N, C-alpha and C positions, 0 to 999 in steps of 0.2 A: 186301460186308461186309469190314470191316477187322478185323485180328487183335485189336485192343483191345476189340471188342464181344463176344468170346467169353468164356465163363465156365468155370471149372474146378469149379463146384459142380453140384448136381443141378438139373434143370429139366424142363419139360414138352416133349415132342415136339409140334411144331405140329399134327400130325394129331390127337393126343389132345386138345389144347386146343380145336381146332375141333369135335371131336365132343362135348365137354362143353358148349360153348356152344350147339351145335345141339340138344342135349337140353333146354335151358332154354326152347326155343320152346313146349314143352308146358305151361309154367307161365304164369300170368297174374296179375300183381299190380295190375292197373288199378283194382281196386275198393278198395284199401287207403286211398286218399285219403279216401274217404267215411267211414271209421271215425273220423277225427279232424277233418277240415276240410270246408267247403263252399266252392264257388267264388263269387266276387263277380259282380255283375250284368253286367259288361262282357265276360265270357267267354261266347261263344256255344257251340253244341254242338260245332262243329269245333275251337274252341280247347280246350275241355275234353277232347276225345278226344286231342288232341295232347299235352296235359300228362299225361294218364293214361298214355299209351304211354311217354313219356319216364321217368316215375316207375317204371313197371313194368320198363323196361330197366335202370335203375340198381339196382333191388332185386335183379334176377337176378344182376347182376355183383358187387354189393357185399355181398349178404346171401343167398348160396345156401343157408344153413342155415335161412332163414325166420324170423330173429329180428332185430328192430331197435327202436330207441327212438323216442319221439315227436319228439325234437329232430332225429334223423337224417331222419325222414320230412319234417319241416318244411323241412329244408335241400334235400331233393330236390324238393319241391313248388315252392319258391322258384326253384330253378335251372331247373326245367322251365318255369315261368311266365315267367321272364326271357327264355329262349330263344324262347318262343312270341310274347312281346310284341315282340321285335325284328322278327319277320316281320310282325306286325300294323302296326308303325310304318312299315315300308316300303310296305305296301299302302295305308296311310293317305295317303302322299304321292302315290300314283297315283290314288286315288279317295277323297278326304276325306269325302264324304257317306256312302259305303257302309261305310267302315271307320273311323268316327269314335270308336268305343269302344276306347280303348287303356289305360284306367286299370285295370289288372289288380289284383285283390285276392283274398284268401281269408279265410274266417271260421272261427274256432275254434268247434266245436260246443258245447263245455261252457261257455265263457265268453261266446260270441257276440261276441267282440272281432274287429274287422276289421283286416287288415294289407295294405298296398299293396306291390306288388313293382315296384321301379324298375329301370331300366337305367342303368348308370353314365354312358353317353354322352348320355343324355337324361333326367335326373332330374326328378321332379315337385317343384314348390315350392308347397306348399299356401298359404303366406302370400301370395306374390305373386299366385297365382290368386284368393285371397280379396279382396285389394285391388282387383284388376282387375274382379272380379265386382261389388264394391260400387259402383265408378264406373259400370259399365254399368247396374246397378240404378237408380242415381239418374237416369240419362238416360231409362230406360224409364218410371220412375215419373212423371217430368216430362211425358213424352209422353202418358201415360194421363190425367193430371190436365187437360192442355190439351184433350184430345178429349172429356173428360167420362165416357167409358166405354170398355170394351174388348169388341168383339163376340165372341160365343161361336161358335167354329168347329164345324163339323159333324164327326161321327165320321169320315166319309170323308176330309175335308180333313186331319184330324189324322193319319190313317194315311198319307196321301200325303206329308205334310211330314216325318214321322218324329220321332224324339226330339230335344229341344232343351233349352234352359235352363228352359223352362216346360212341357215335355211328357215323360212317362216311360211306357214300356210294361212290363208284367209279365205273364208267361204264366199265373201262378197266384198265389193269395194264401195258400194253406196246403199245397198238394200238390206234392211233389217229383216232377217228371215223369220224372227219371232213375231214382229209387229206387222209385217207385210207392207212396209212402206220405206221410202227413202229416209235415211238417218244420218245427219252430219257426224254423229259420234263414230259411225262405221267408217266414214271418209277419214276422220281424224286418225283412226288406227292405221290406215294405209300410209299416211304421212309419217306417223310415228315409226312404223317399221322401216320405211325406206331411209329416213334421216338417221335412225339408229344404226343401220348397217354402215352408212357413210361415215359416221363418227367412230366406228370400230374398224373392222378389217374388210368391210364389204360383205355382200351376201345376195341371196336369191329369194325373192318373194313370189310365191305362187298364189294367184288370185283365182278362186274357183275350186279350191281344195279345202275340205274341212279338217278338223283336228284328228279324225280317225283315218286320215290319209286317203279319203274317198274323193273322187272328182265329182263335184256337184254342178260345175259349169257356170256360165256367165249370163244365162238367160234373164235372170232377175235384174242384173245390172244393165243389160241391153235395153230394158224397158225405160230406164231413165237416162241413158246416154246416147242412144241411137237418134240420129236426126234425119228425117225424111227417108229418102231411098239410099242414103250413103251406106257403105259397107259397115257392119257393126263393129268390126275390128278397128277401122279408121276412126269411127265416132268415139269408141271407148278410149283409144290412145290419145285422141285430141282432148277429151275430158280429163284424163289422168295428167297429161302435160300441163293443162291449165291449172289443175289443182296444185301440182307441185310448184309451178311458177308463182302462184299466189301465196304459197305458204313457206317455201324454202328459198325461192329466188332462182334466177336464170343461171348463175354461176354453178351452184351445186347440181342443177338439173343436167348439166353436161356430163355428169357421172352416171347417168341413168340410161339404160337401154330397155326397150319394150318389145317383146315378141309374143306370138300366140302359137300354142300347140294344141293338139287334139288328143283326147283319150276317151275311149268308150263312146264316141260320138258327141262329146261335150268339149267346149272350149276352155282352155286354161290360159290366163295371161301370165307370162313369165317376165318379171321385172328384175333385171340385174343392176345392182347398185355397187359401184366401185368405191373404194376408200377415198375419202376426201382429204386433201392436204390441210384445208382450212376447216375450222369447226362449222357445223351446219346447225342453224337454229330454226325451229319451226314456229311460224307465226300462229298464235292462238287468238281468241277473241279479245283478251286483255293484255297479254304479254307474249314474249317469245320463250319457247321451251327448248331445253337441250336433252335430246334422247340419245341413248347409247345401247347397243346390243351387249347384254351380259349373259353368258351361257346360252340358254335357249329361250330367253325372254328379253324384252326391251324395257328399259327403265328410264324414268325422268330424273335427272340430277338437279339438286338445288345449286345455288350460286357457289357455295363453298366446295361442294363435290365436283362441280364442273371445272372450277379452277384447278383443283387437285388432279383431276383426270387429264386436262389439257397439258398441265405441266409435266406429268409423267409420260404422256403420249408423245410429246415433242422430244 
């Protein structure tokens, strides 16, 4: 220690400060994120846990009085997600298939708006990804036309291959597994995935399968979709049809087919979404959104990016 580091003002004795910090271990702010935001689909359970812990730690240090603003909470969530994504990006370099999901985002619960969190040294570029995806789509479309048809893969084969530009897994359609209740943000993810497929080259959405390719079933969804003594499959399909009718409309809905399959004694809902000739917009609380499948994730494009995408797509 140099003399210039000492102060002639009041300060905390280090033992006192250490004891104060130790006392905060009894407090837990990990759940405050859920009050305002929901996590995007690319964050698995371990990612979410890491983000929550970081946010909780920042809350303890910066807001020991237990008061904060939404803007402050947003800043801490973005900082925590940025740090976690850096770890995921490094893991992706070691095992690209296992750690392919690095497009971290969070969703505002009141507006359902989705925001992506970038890392400065590896920024996302939605426009370049869009153009790249369009070029790939043209090649895939040409291959399909030349072969005349595309074979339907079995459920086991889809689980083995994992998520891709034409395959998406969702653990649930209505039920938030972490909070143990129905969550409109989860329903919004279903609409986003299906409309994103239709605005690209089509695809398959498996509901009841988690990010680890494990079949978790639809029992939780049946709790909030089954009506009376009706068959749970029938009730679930009717609910899903109503959801899509109210958000994307009847015309795009004609591109969707719903079937149910079983694996390990658990149900999986298989949604096949064909490519739509016309753009599909998803109705939100305040505006309509344009989603498109890019690589192994679904993105929301702004007005300029949407116009550019539709122009290239046509």
